[in-house]
TIMI-2910 file (N, C-alpha, C, CB; in pm, 1 decimal, decimal comma, always signed):
<rs>
+----------+----------+----------+----------+----------+----------+----------+----------+----------+----------+----------+----------+------+
!      n_x !      n_y !      n_z !     ca_x !     ca_y !     ca_z !      c_x !      c_y !      c_z !     cb_x !     cb_y !     cb_z ! resn !
+----------+----------+----------+----------+----------+----------+----------+----------+----------+----------+----------+----------+------+
! +12052,1 !  +9062,9 !  +9194,5 ! +12179,8 !  +8993,6 !  +9205,4 ! +12167,8 !  +8850,7 !  +9153,8 ! +12228,9 !  +8994,0 !  +9350,7 !  Met !
! +12058,3 !  +8781,3 !  +9187,2 ! +12041,2 !  +8644,6 !  +9138,4 ! +12036,7 !  +8639,1 !  +8986,5 ! +11914,5 !  +8583,8 !  +9195,9 !  Arg !
! +11969,0 !  +8737,2 !  +8926,9 ! +11961,5 !  +8743,5 !  +8780,9 ! +12098,7 !  +8761,1 !  +8718,6 ! +11870,3 !  +8857,0 !  +8737,4 !  Gly !
! +12181,0 !  +8844,9 !  +8780,1 ! +12316,7 !  +8867,0 !  +8731,1 ! +12397,4 !  +8737,4 !  +8737,7 ! +12386,3 !  +8978,0 !  +8812,6 !  Phe !
! +12391,4 !  +8668,1 !  +8850,7 ! +12465,2 !  +8542,6 !  +8868,0 ! +12415,0 !  +8437,6 !  +8769,2 ! +12451,3 !  +8490,6 !  +9013,1 !  Ile !
! +12284,5 !  +8425,9 !  +8752,3 ! +12228,7 !  +8329,7 !  +8657,2 ! +12274,6 !  +8361,9 !  +8516,0 ! +12075,1 !  +8328,9 !  +8664,2 !  Ala !
! +12280,5 !  +8490,5 !  +8482,1 ! +12328,1 !  +8531,2 !  +8349,6 ! +12473,6 !  +8493,9 !  +8328,9 ! +12310,1 !  +8681,1 !  +8330,3 !  Gly !
! +12556,4 !  +8513,9 !  +8430,4 ! +12698,2 !  +8476,1 !  +8420,8 ! +12713,9 !  +8326,4 !  +8403,8 ! +12775,0 !  +8522,5 !  +8544,7 !  Cys !
! +12638,5 !  +8248,0 !  +8478,0 ! +12643,3 !  +8102,0 !  +8465,3 ! +12602,5 !  +8061,2 !  +8324,9 ! +12551,6 !  +8034,2 !  +8569,8 !  Val !
! +12499,2 !  +8121,8 !  +8269,2 ! +12453,9 !  +8088,3 !  +8134,2 ! +12561,7 !  +8118,1 !  +8031,5 ! +12326,4 !  +8165,1 !  +8100,0 !  Ala !
! +12632,1 !  +8230,3 !  +8046,4 ! +12739,1 !  +8264,1 !  +7953,1 ! +12851,4 !  +8162,1 !  +7961,6 ! +12793,0 !  +8404,8 !  +7981,2 !  Val !
! +12891,0 !  +8124,4 !  +8082,2 ! +12997,7 !  +8025,4 !  +8099,5 ! +12957,4 !  +7891,4 !  +8040,5 ! +13032,7 !  +8009,0 !  +8247,8 !  Val !
! +12836,9 !  +7846,1 !  +8069,1 ! +12791,2 !  +7717,8 !  +8015,5 ! +12779,9 !  +7721,1 !  +7864,6 ! +12657,4 !  +7679,8 !  +8076,0 !  Leu !
! +12735,6 !  +7829,6 !  +7808,0 ! +12727,2 !  +7841,7 !  +7662,7 ! +12865,6 !  +7831,9 !  +7601,2 ! +12660,1 !  +7973,9 !  +7622,7 !  Thr !
! +12964,1 !  +7897,5 !  +7659,9 ! +13100,3 !  +7893,8 !  +7608,0 ! +13161,4 !  +7756,4 !  +7613,9 ! +13186,3 !  +7989,2 !  +7683,1 !  Gly !
! +13133,8 !  +7680,8 !  +7719,6 ! +13196,2 !  +7549,6 !  +7731,1 ! +13129,0 !  +7446,8 !  +7642,6 ! +13193,3 !  +7503,1 !  +7874,1 !  Thr !
! +13000,7 !  +7461,9 !  +7612,8 ! +12935,5 !  +7364,7 !  +7526,4 ! +12962,0 !  +7392,2 !  +7379,5 ! +12787,1 !  +7363,9 !  +7552,2 !  Thr !
! +13014,1 !  +7509,5 !  +7344,2 ! +13038,4 !  +7544,7 !  +7205,1 ! +13175,0 !  +7497,0 !  +7155,0 ! +13027,3 !  +7694,2 !  +7188,0 !  Ala !
! +13253,2 !  +7430,3 !  +7238,7 ! +13385,9 !  +7384,9 !  +7199,8 ! +13378,4 !  +7293,2 !  +7078,8 ! +13454,2 !  +7313,3 !  +7316,0 !  Leu !
! +13455,1 !  +7326,8 !  +6977,0 ! +13468,0 !  +7237,3 !  +6862,7 ! +13531,7 !  +7108,7 !  +6915,4 ! +13554,0 !  +7302,4 !  +6745,7 !  Ala !
! +13475,8 !  +6995,1 !  +6882,7 ! +13523,0 !  +6868,2 !  +6938,2 ! +13657,4 !  +6829,1 !  +6877,0 ! +13419,2 !  +6757,0 !  +6914,2 !  Asp !
! +13764,7 !  +6831,8 !  +6954,9 ! +13895,9 !  +6796,0 !  +6902,8 ! +13923,2 !  +6645,1 !  +6901,2 ! +14001,1 !  +6864,4 !  +6983,6 !  Pro !
! +13826,8 !  +6564,4 !  +6946,4 ! +13847,8 !  +6420,2 !  +6954,9 ! +13886,9 !  +6363,0 !  +6818,7 ! +13721,3 !  +6350,7 !  +7007,5 !  Thr !
! +13992,5 !  +6280,5 !  +6816,6 ! +14033,6 !  +6215,3 !  +6692,5 ! +14182,8 !  +6194,6 !  +6685,4 ! +13988,5 !  +6295,7 !  +6574,2 !  Gly !
! +14227,2 !  +6154,1 !  +6565,9 ! +14369,6 !  +6130,3 !  +6539,3 ! +14415,1 !  +6229,6 !  +6434,7 ! +14395,9 !  +5983,3 !  +6492,0 !  Lys !
! +14537,7 !  +6280,8 !  +6455,2 ! +14591,2 !  +6385,2 !  +6369,9 ! +14736,4 !  +6357,4 !  +6333,8 ! +14578,8 !  +6520,6 !  +6438,0 !  Tyr !
! +14778,0 !  +6410,2 !  +6217,8 ! +14919,7 !  +6424,8 !  +6187,8 ! +14958,9 !  +6558,0 !  +6249,4 ! +14950,4 !  +6418,8 !  +6030,8 !  Asp !
! +15077,5 !  +6564,5 !  +6306,2 ! +15123,0 !  +6688,5 !  +6368,7 ! +15252,7 !  +6732,6 !  +6301,9 ! +15142,9 !  +6670,1 !  +6522,3 !  Val !
! +15263,8 !  +6862,1 !  +6278,2 ! +15386,3 !  +6921,4 !  +6225,4 ! +15410,0 !  +7049,5 !  +6303,1 ! +15376,8 !  +6948,7 !  +6070,0 !  Ala !
! +15535,8 !  +7073,0 !  +6335,5 ! +15562,7 !  +7192,0 !  +6413,4 ! +15704,7 !  +7240,5 !  +6402,0 ! +15531,0 !  +7167,1 !  +6554,7 !  Gly !
! +15728,5 !  +7350,1 !  +6471,1 ! +15860,2 !  +7411,1 !  +6478,9 ! +15895,1 !  +7426,4 !  +6626,6 ! +15864,4 !  +7549,4 !  +6404,1 !  Thr !
! +16010,7 !  +7374,0 !  +6665,5 ! +16059,1 !  +7388,3 !  +6801,9 ! +16097,2 !  +7533,8 !  +6829,5 ! +16179,4 !  +7295,3 !  +6826,7 !  Asn !
! +16104,1 !  +7573,6 !  +6956,3 ! +16148,3 !  +7709,5 !  +6988,2 ! +16286,3 !  +7742,3 !  +6929,4 ! +16151,5 !  +7728,2 !  +7139,1 !  Pro !
! +16369,3 !  +7641,4 !  +6907,2 ! +16501,9 !  +7662,4 !  +6847,8 ! +16495,8 !  +7685,3 !  +6697,0 ! +16591,1 !  +7543,3 !  +6877,2 !  Ser !
! +16378,4 !  +7657,6 !  +6636,5 ! +16362,7 !  +7675,1 !  +6491,8 ! +16362,8 !  +7545,8 !  +6413,3 ! +16470,8 !  +7762,1 !  +6440,3 !  Gly !
! +16407,3 !  +7434,5 !  +6473,4 ! +16407,0 !  +7307,0 !  +6401,6 ! +16262,9 !  +7256,1 !  +6386,2 ! +16494,5 !  +7201,9 !  +6476,2 !  Ser !
! +16241,9 !  +7175,8 !  +6283,6 ! +16107,4 !  +7124,7 !  +6254,1 ! +16092,3 !  +6982,1 !  +6304,6 ! +16078,7 !  +7130,5 !  +6102,8 !  Arg !
! +15967,9 !  +6942,5 !  +6330,6 ! +15937,1 !  +6806,1 !  +6372,9 ! +15801,4 !  +6765,3 !  +6316,5 ! +15938,1 !  +6794,3 !  +6528,1 !  Tyr !
! +15775,6 !  +6633,6 !  +6320,6 ! +15645,1 !  +6581,5 !  +6278,7 ! +15617,7 !  +6453,4 !  +6354,0 ! +15639,9 !  +6557,2 !  +6125,0 !  Ser !
! +15492,1 !  +6412,8 !  +6354,6 ! +15451,8 !  +6291,3 !  +6423,9 ! +15301,8 !  +6278,1 !  +6420,6 ! +15502,4 !  +6290,8 !  +6568,3 !  Gly !
! +15246,6 !  +6221,1 !  +6526,8 ! +15102,2 !  +6202,3 !  +6536,7 ! +15054,7 !  +6250,2 !  +6673,8 ! +15063,7 !  +6053,1 !  +6513,7 !  Thr !
! +14925,6 !  +6278,6 !  +6681,9 ! +14864,4 !  +6314,8 !  +6809,8 ! +14724,2 !  +6255,9 !  +6811,8 ! +14861,2 !  +6471,0 !  +6830,6 !  Val !
! +14685,1 !  +6201,8 !  +6927,6 ! +14548,4 !  +6152,2 !  +6945,1 ! +14484,8 !  +6225,8 !  +7062,1 ! +14546,5 !  +5997,5 !  +6968,8 !  Ser !
! +14354,3 !  +6250,5 !  +7047,2 ! +14279,9 !  +6325,0 !  +7148,5 ! +14156,2 !  +6244,5 !  +7185,1 ! +14241,0 !  +6467,9 !  +7097,7 !  Val !
! +14139,9 !  +6215,6 !  +7315,0 ! +14024,3 !  +6139,5 !  +7365,4 ! +13952,6 !  +6222,8 !  +7470,4 ! +14068,3 !  +6001,6 !  +7425,0 !  Gln !
! +13819,4 !  +6223,4 !  +7465,4 ! +13739,6 !  +6294,0 !  +7565,5 ! +13743,6 !  +6215,0 !  +7696,2 ! +13592,3 !  +6313,7 !  +7516,5 !  Lys !
! +13765,5 !  +6285,5 !  +7807,2 ! +13771,8 !  +6222,9 !  +7940,2 ! +13688,8 !  +6307,3 !  +8037,1 ! +13921,0 !  +6209,5 !  +7990,5 !  Thr !
! +13559,1 !  +6304,6 !  +8020,3 ! +13472,6 !  +6388,8 !  +8103,0 ! +13471,8 !  +6530,1 !  +8048,4 ! +13518,9 !  +6388,2 !  +8250,3 !  Gly !
! +13504,2 !  +6626,3 !  +8133,9 ! +13510,5 !  +6766,4 !  +8091,7 ! +13646,1 !  +6802,4 !  +8031,7 ! +13480,8 !  +6857,6 !  +8209,5 !  Asp !
! +13740,4 !  +6710,0 !  +8033,0 ! +13875,5 !  +6733,7 !  +7981,7 ! +13903,7 !  +6638,3 !  +7865,9 ! +13981,5 !  +6716,0 !  +8094,2 !  Thr !
! +14023,3 !  +6650,9 !  +7810,3 ! +14067,3 !  +6563,3 !  +7701,6 ! +14204,8 !  +6507,1 !  +7734,9 ! +14070,6 !  +6639,3 !  +7566,2 !  Tyr !
! +14227,2 !  +6382,4 !  +7697,6 ! +14358,4 !  +6320,0 !  +7708,3 ! +14425,8 !  +6337,0 !  +7572,5 ! +14348,0 !  +6167,2 !  +7750,3 !  Lys !
! +14546,1 !  +6393,7 !  +7572,0 ! +14618,7 !  +6420,7 !  +7448,1 ! +14750,3 !  +6344,7 !  +7452,6 ! +14642,9 !  +6574,0 !  +7428,1 !  Val !
! +14777,6 !  +6266,2 !  +7348,0 ! +14902,2 !  +6189,4 !  +7341,3 ! +14970,2 !  +6217,5 !  +7207,4 ! +14875,3 !  +6036,1 !  +7359,2 !  Ile !
! +15088,8 !  +6279,7 !  +7214,9 ! +15171,6 !  +6302,3 !  +7096,7 ! +15274,7 !  +6190,2 !  +7088,1 ! +15241,4 !  +6442,6 !  +7101,8 !  Trp !
! +15308,1 !  +6148,4 !  +6966,5 ! +15422,9 !  +6061,1 !  +6941,4 ! +15507,2 !  +6131,6 !  +6836,3 ! +15378,7 !  +5915,4 !  +6893,8 !  Thr !
! +15626,6 !  +6174,9 !  +6877,9 ! +15714,8 !  +6251,9 !  +6790,6 ! +15854,7 !  +6194,4 !  +6802,2 ! +15713,4 !  +6403,9 !  +6827,0 !  Ile !
! +15906,1 !  +6144,1 !  +6690,3 ! +16041,9 !  +6089,2 !  +6690,0 ! +16063,4 !  +5980,5 !  +6792,8 ! +16140,3 !  +6198,2 !  +6713,5 !  Gly !
! +15964,8 !  +5896,0 !  +6817,9 ! +15976,9 !  +5788,4 !  +6914,3 ! +15954,8 !  +5830,6 !  +7059,0 ! +16110,2 !  +5727,0 !  +6901,7 !  Gly !
! +15930,3 !  +5957,9 !  +7083,4 ! +15904,8 !  +6007,4 !  +7218,5 ! +15755,8 !  +6033,7 !  +7235,7 ! +15986,6 !  +6136,1 !  +7246,8 !  Thr !
! +15701,9 !  +5991,6 !  +7348,6 ! +15560,2 !  +6014,4 !  +7378,0 ! +15546,3 !  +6129,7 !  +7476,7 ! +15493,9 !  +5886,0 !  +7434,7 !  Gln !
! +15453,5 !  +6220,2 !  +7445,4 ! +15419,2 !  +6332,3 !  +7532,1 ! +15274,5 !  +6313,6 !  +7572,8 ! +15441,8 !  +6471,1 !  +7461,0 !  Tyr !
! +15245,3 !  +6321,4 !  +7703,0 ! +15110,1 !  +6300,6 !  +7754,7 ! +15055,8 !  +6430,6 !  +7809,4 ! +15108,5 !  +6191,7 !  +7863,6 !  Asn !
! +14932,2 !  +6463,8 !  +7767,7 ! +14875,8 !  +6590,2 !  +7810,9 ! +14731,1 !  +6581,1 !  +7854,1 ! +14888,0 !  +6689,4 !  +7702,5 !  Gly !
! +14688,5 !  +6684,2 !  +7923,7 ! +14548,6 !  +6703,9 !  +7962,5 ! +14506,2 !  +6838,9 !  +7907,9 ! +14528,9 !  +6696,1 !  +8119,3 !  Thr !
! +14390,8 !  +6840,9 !  +7839,1 ! +14344,5 !  +6963,9 !  +7775,2 ! +14210,5 !  +7008,9 !  +7830,7 ! +14334,1 !  +6944,5 !  +7624,9 !  Ala !
! +14192,3 !  +7141,0 !  +7829,9 ! +14063,7 !  +7204,6 !  +7858,6 ! +14043,7 !  +7312,2 !  +7752,6 ! +14058,8 !  +7265,2 !  +8005,5 !  Ile !
! +13919,5 !  +7359,1 !  +7737,8 ! +13900,0 !  +7465,2 !  +7640,6 ! +13760,2 !  +7520,1 !  +7638,6 ! +13934,6 !  +7416,8 !  +7506,3 !  Gly !
! +13739,4 !  +7614,4 !  +7547,4 ! +13607,8 !  +7669,9 !  +7521,3 ! +13595,2 !  +7691,9 !  +7371,3 ! +13584,9 !  +7802,6 !  +7600,3 !  Asn !
! +13503,8 !  +7777,7 !  +7328,0 ! +13483,6 !  +7795,1 !  +7184,4 ! +13594,6 !  +7874,8 !  +7116,9 ! +13352,3 !  +7862,8 !  +7159,9 !  Asp !
! +13692,4 !  +7923,5 !  +7190,4 ! +13800,1 !  +8001,9 !  +7132,6 ! +13935,7 !  +7930,6 !  +7130,7 ! +13812,9 !  +8129,4 !  +7207,5 !  Glu !
! +13958,9 !  +7835,3 !  +7220,9 ! +14091,4 !  +7774,4 !  +7230,0 ! +14086,6 !  +7637,9 !  +7296,3 ! +14185,6 !  +7865,2 !  +7306,4 !  Phe !
! +14197,0 !  +7565,2 !  +7283,4 ! +14222,0 !  +7441,0 !  +7355,2 ! +14357,2 !  +7460,3 !  +7422,6 ! +14220,1 !  +7313,2 !  +7258,9 !  Leu !
! +14364,4 !  +7444,0 !  +7554,9 ! +14488,0 !  +7457,6 !  +7630,7 ! +14530,0 !  +7319,4 !  +7678,2 ! +14470,6 !  +7555,8 !  +7750,9 !  Ala !
! +14656,2 !  +7283,2 !  +7651,0 ! +14706,4 !  +7151,2 !  +7686,6 ! +14830,8 !  +7165,1 !  +7772,8 ! +14736,9 !  +7068,1 !  +7560,4 !  Val !
! +14826,0 !  +7105,5 !  +7891,2 ! +14943,2 !  +7092,5 !  +7976,6 ! +14999,7 !  +6953,7 !  +7949,1 ! +14908,2 !  +7113,3 !  +8130,5 !  Ser !
! +15132,0 !  +6943,3 !  +7925,2 ! +15186,6 !  +6812,3 !  +7887,8 ! +15317,2 !  +6782,3 !  +7959,9 ! +15208,5 !  +6805,5 !  +7737,3 !  Tyr !
! +15351,4 !  +6652,2 !  +7962,0 ! +15476,7 !  +6606,0 !  +8020,7 ! +15539,1 !  +6498,9 !  +7931,8 ! +15453,6 !  +6551,4 !  +8163,6 !  Thr !
! +15670,3 !  +6487,3 !  +7941,3 ! +15745,9 !  +6377,7 !  +7882,3 ! +15875,2 !  +6368,5 !  +7961,9 ! +15772,9 !  +6399,9 !  +7727,2 !  Ser !
! +15888,2 !  +6261,6 !  +8039,2 ! +16004,1 !  +6251,4 !  +8127,8 ! +16003,6 !  +6367,5 !  +8225,2 ! +16135,9 !  +6248,8 !  +8047,1 !  Gly !
! +16113,7 !  +6442,2 !  +8229,8 ! +16123,5 !  +6558,6 !  +8318,5 ! +16076,6 !  +6687,5 !  +8252,2 ! +16266,0 !  +6575,4 !  +8365,6 !  Asn !
! +16036,3 !  +6681,4 !  +8124,4 ! +15991,3 !  +6800,3 !  +8052,8 ! +15841,8 !  +6822,6 !  +8072,4 ! +16023,6 !  +6788,3 !  +7903,9 !  Asn !
! +15804,4 !  +6947,4 !  +8096,4 ! +15663,4 !  +6985,5 !  +8103,5 ! +15645,1 !  +7109,3 !  +8016,9 ! +15617,5 !  +7012,0 !  +8252,0 !  Thr !
! +15520,6 !  +7134,0 !  +7977,4 ! +15496,6 !  +7251,8 !  +7895,6 ! +15349,4 !  +7281,0 !  +7878,5 ! +15560,3 !  +7235,1 !  +7761,5 !  Gly !
! +15322,6 !  +7380,8 !  +7795,3 ! +15187,4 !  +7426,6 !  +7770,2 ! +15170,6 !  +7456,4 !  +7622,0 ! +15155,0 !  +7550,7 !  +7855,1 !  Leu !
! +15058,6 !  +7410,8 !  +7565,1 ! +15024,1 !  +7440,6 !  +7425,9 ! +14887,3 !  +7507,3 !  +7422,5 ! +15025,0 !  +7311,2 !  +7338,3 !  Ala !
! +14870,7 !  +7606,9 !  +7335,5 ! +14742,8 !  +7673,7 !  +7312,6 ! +14711,0 !  +7662,3 !  +7163,8 ! +14746,8 !  +7824,5 !  +7359,0 !  Leu !
! +14593,8 !  +7604,7 !  +7132,3 ! +14555,6 !  +7582,3 !  +6993,4 ! +14415,8 !  +7636,0 !  +6966,5 ! +14562,6 !  +7433,3 !  +6959,4 !  Leu !
! +14389,8 !  +7670,9 !  +6839,9 ! +14256,0 !  +7713,6 !  +6801,2 ! +14207,9 !  +7629,0 !  +6684,7 ! +14254,1 !  +7863,5 !  +6764,3 !  Ser !
! +14077,2 !  +7609,7 !  +6678,6 ! +14012,1 !  +7529,7 !  +6574,8 ! +14015,2 !  +7604,2 !  +6441,9 ! +13866,3 !  +7496,3 !  +6614,6 !  Asp !
! +14064,6 !  +7536,4 !  +6337,9 ! +14070,3 !  +7593,3 !  +6203,4 ! +14002,6 !  +7498,4 !  +6104,1 ! +14217,5 !  +7620,5 !  +6161,3 !  Gln !
! +13887,5 !  +7441,1 !  +6141,7 ! +13819,1 !  +7344,6 !  +6054,7 ! +13872,4 !  +7205,3 !  +6078,5 ! +13835,3 !  +7382,6 !  +5906,8 !  Gly !
! +13941,5 !  +7147,1 !  +5978,3 ! +14001,1 !  +7014,1 !  +5993,4 ! +14138,3 !  +7020,0 !  +6058,5 ! +14011,8 !  +6945,8 !  +5858,3 !  Asp !
! +14179,5 !  +7137,0 !  +6101,7 ! +14309,3 !  +7153,7 !  +6166,6 ! +14294,1 !  +7230,0 !  +6297,7 ! +14407,3 !  +7226,8 !  +6073,4 !  Glu !
! +14389,7 !  +7206,3 !  +6385,8 ! +14407,1 !  +7287,5 !  +6506,5 ! +14545,9 !  +7348,8 !  +6494,2 ! +14390,8 !  +7201,6 !  +6641,2 !  Trp !
! +14557,2 !  +7479,6 !  +6511,6 ! +14685,9 !  +7548,2 !  +6499,8 ! +14714,1 !  +7624,4 !  +6628,0 ! +14687,3 !  +7644,0 !  +6377,9 !  Lys !
! +14843,4 !  +7627,6 !  +6664,8 ! +14873,7 !  +7700,2 !  +6786,1 ! +15020,2 !  +7718,2 !  +6814,0 ! +14812,5 !  +7633,1 !  +6898,7 !  Gly !
! +15045,9 !  +7754,4 !  +6939,6 ! +15180,4 !  +7779,4 !  +6989,2 ! +15203,3 !  +7697,2 !  +7115,7 ! +15202,3 !  +7930,5 !  +7016,8 !  Ile !
! +15330,3 !  +7678,9 !  +7151,6 ! +15362,5 !  +7602,2 !  +7271,4 ! +15499,1 !  +7644,3 !  +7324,7 ! +15360,1 !  +7450,6 !  +7241,8 !  Trp !
! +15523,9 !  +7605,6 !  +7448,7 ! +15654,5 !  +7628,1 !  +7509,8 ! +15676,8 !  +7525,9 !  +7620,1 ! +15665,9 !  +7772,0 !  +7565,4 !  Thr !
! +15803,1 !  +7506,5 !  +7654,6 ! +15837,5 !  +7425,1 !  +7770,7 ! +15821,1 !  +7509,8 !  +7896,4 ! +15982,8 !  +7369,3 !  +7759,4 !  Tyr !
! +15797,6 !  +7445,9 !  +8010,7 ! +15792,6 !  +7518,3 !  +8138,3 ! +15925,3 !  +7590,1 !  +8158,4 ! +15763,0 !  +7421,3 !  +8258,0 !  Ala !
! +15918,2 !  +7717,4 !  +8192,6 ! +16038,2 !  +7797,4 !  +8211,3 ! +16098,9 !  +7848,5 !  +8082,4 ! +16139,3 !  +7718,3 !  +8284,2 !  Gly !
! +16035,8 !  +7818,6 !  +7967,7 ! +16088,9 !  +7860,6 !  +7838,5 ! +16079,4 !  +8010,9 !  +7816,9 ! +16016,3 !  +7789,4 !  +7728,0 !  Gly !
! +16162,7 !  +8060,7 !  +7727,6 ! +16160,2 !  +8203,0 !  +7692,3 ! +16125,9 !  +8223,9 !  +7545,0 ! +16295,2 !  +8267,7 !  +7723,6 !  Thr !
! +16109,8 !  +8114,3 !  +7470,2 ! +16072,3 !  +8120,2 !  +7328,8 ! +15957,4 !  +8023,7 !  +7306,0 ! +16193,3 !  +8086,2 !  +7235,7 !  Lys !
! +15882,7 !  +8044,6 !  +7196,1 ! +15770,2 !  +7956,9 !  +7165,4 ! +15794,3 !  +7880,7 !  +7035,7 ! +15640,4 !  +8037,6 !  +7155,9 !  Ile !
! +15726,2 !  +7766,6 !  +7025,9 ! +15721,4 !  +7689,0 !  +6903,5 ! +15581,8 !  +7699,2 !  +6843,9 ! +15759,8 !  +7541,6 !  +6929,6 !  Gly !
! +15564,7 !  +7646,3 !  +6724,2 ! +15434,1 !  +7643,7 !  +6659,3 ! +15395,3 !  +7500,2 !  +6629,0 ! +15434,6 !  +7728,1 !  +6530,3 !  Thr !
! +15265,5 !  +7476,9 !  +6613,3 ! +15220,3 !  +7340,2 !  +6587,2 ! +15088,7 !  +7342,2 !  +6511,1 ! +15205,0 !  +7261,5 !  +6718,9 !  Glu !
! +15074,0 !  +7246,2 !  +6418,5 ! +14950,2 !  +7226,8 !  +6342,9 ! +14911,7 !  +7080,9 !  +6351,0 ! +14965,8 !  +7271,8 !  +6194,8 !  Thr !
! +14785,4 !  +7055,2 !  +6388,2 ! +14729,0 !  +6919,3 !  +6387,8 ! +14635,9 !  +6910,2 !  +6267,8 ! +14652,4 !  +6886,2 !  +6523,2 !  Trp !
! +14657,9 !  +6811,9 !  +6179,4 ! +14573,3 !  +6791,4 !  +6062,2 ! +14500,4 !  +6658,3 !  +6080,4 ! +14657,7 !  +6792,9 !  +5928,9 !  Thr !
! +14368,5 !  +6662,0 !  +6080,6 ! +14286,3 !  +6542,2 !  +6107,0 ! +14306,2 !  +6437,4 !  +5998,6 ! +14137,0 !  +6579,7 !  +6116,4 !  Lys !
! +14312,5 !  +6311,1 !  +6041,3 ! +14322,9 !  +6197,9 !  +5946,2 ! +14194,7 !  +6184,1 !  +5868,5 ! +14354,7 !  +6065,3 !  +6019,6 !  His !
+----------+----------+----------+----------+----------+----------+----------+----------+----------+----------+----------+----------+------+
</rs>
């Protein structure tokens, strides 16, 4: 049993250390769930085991906290009374993914391109 538990811990630790480092500044382009397009900037800072994510889009700031592994980056974000979730995957110099507002029934898309 100890060997099994140690093996599971090793797999989890390996997955978390393999995360492609998203730290940096990006141009962001996306499509809202309604279909309209938007663009702006996003910055990502490492904060321990998590990341601080700040989008600036059309003069509005969205603040998020991200976690991830070698397959994805998940970001919970807020702006005023709006909250939501974004899931992105590493594509080299870009992160691409989908997002929605809390309680949403449709998704948007988003691409971060590193400066």
